[in-house]
C-alpha positions in Angstrom: 203.4 -113.5 58.9 207.7 -112.5 58.4 209.3 -111.3 61.7 210.6 -107.2 61.2 213.7 -108.8 63.6 214.6 -111.6 61.1 214.6 -109.6 58.4 216.7 -107.6 60.2 219.3 -109.5 60.8 219.1 -110.8 57.3 220.3 -107.8 55.9 223.0 -107.3 58.5 224.3 -111.0 57.7 224.6 -109.4 53.7 226.9 -106.3 54.7 229.3 -108.6 56.6 228.5 -111.4 55.0 229.6 -113.5 58.4 226.9 -114.9 60.8 229.5 -114.3 63.6 230.3 -110.2 62.8 226.3 -110.0 62.6 226.3 -111.3 66.2 229.2 -109.2 67.7 226.7 -106.1 65.8 224.0 -106.4 67.2 225.0 -108.2 70.6 223.3 -111.6 70.9 225.1 -114.7 69.9 226.4 -116.4 67.0 223.8 -119.2 67.0 220.4 -116.7 67.6 221.6 -115.2 64.1 221.2 -118.5 62.7 218.2 -119.3 64.8 217.3 -116.1 62.9 218.4 -116.9 59.6 216.9 -120.5 59.6 213.4 -119.3 61.0 213.3 -116.9 58.5 213.9 -119.4 55.7 211.5 -121.5 57.0 208.7 -119.0 57.6 210.1 -118.2 53.1 210.2 -121.9 52.3 213.3 -120.5 49.9 216.9 -121.1 51.8 218.2 -117.5 51.8 222.0 -118.0 51.5 224.7 -120.8 51.0 226.4 -122.1 54.0 229.0 -123.3 51.9 233.3 -122.7 52.6 234.2 -119.7 55.4 231.7 -116.9 54.5 227.4 -117.4 54.0 226.5 -116.3 49.9 223.2 -115.3 48.7 221.4 -117.4 46.8 219.8 -116.3 43.8 216.0 -116.4 45.5 218.3 -113.9 49.1 220.0 -111.7 46.7 216.2 -111.4 44.7 214.4 -110.7 48.2 217.4 -108.3 49.7 216.0 -104.9 47.9 212.4 -105.6 49.3 213.5 -106.9 53.0 215.6 -104.1 53.0 212.0 -101.4 52.2 210.4 -103.9 54.5 212.9 -102.8 57.6 212.8 -99.5 56.5 208.9 -98.7 56.8 209.0 -101.1 59.6 211.0 -97.7 60.7 208.9 -95.2 60.3 206.3 -97.0 61.2 207.9 -96.8 64.2 208.3 -93.0 64.4 205.0 -92.3 62.9 203.2 -94.1 66.3 206.1 -92.4 68.9 205.3 -89.5 67.4 201.5 -89.1 67.8 202.5 -89.6 72.2 204.3 -86.3 71.8 202.5 -82.7 72.2 202.3 -81.0 69.2 203.5 -77.5 69.5 203.3 -75.0 67.0 200.4 -74.3 64.3 
């Protein structure tokens, strides 16, 4: 099963094109970002980024999975919001 946190890190790296900048934005170390991406690639059995040169580049597989990753993260956030709202007292009709 894919770890949603790995997808969150994946999405951030696709925006920053930098493991170190993603680490700063997420308040984690750069090796943690690298491990998250490596673990996601291992879970999926595909390479998501080319790591040659100064910036990581999405592979064809990474580009294909990007919209799905976005959908899953959005749905995960919605799931959490709904779960939290169930515990709150409902007022009104």
